[in-house]
Residue, then its C-alpha position, 0 to 999 in steps of 0.5 A: m500499500n502506498d502512503v495515500t491509501i494509508f492516510i485515507f484509511g487513517l482519516s476514515f478510521a478517525a471519522v468513524v471513531g469520532a462519530t461513534f463517540a459523538f453518538m454515544w455522548k448524545m444517547t447518554g445525555a438523552v437517557l439522563e434527561d429522560v430519567k430527570k423527567p417526573p413520572k406521568i401522573v394518571h388521572p384517578e378516574m383513568k387508573e382502571v383503564q388499560d392501554g388499548d381499551e376503547l373509550l366512549v366518545f360523545k361529540g355534541l352538535e354545536d348548533p341543534d339545527d345541524k344534522 
């Protein structure tokens, strides 16, 4: 191999290492931000409702003449 090929390989290796470090740093920060957030508080009337349960929805007419 010549010197140019070795230089390109080294430069590519350094870029991959830098990108990997930046990705790990960003993901670590994202995880720590999620841990700092308070837990989601569930309304007392919704405690018995499981995820995926169908709920009754009522949409009243704004004007009684509309049908």
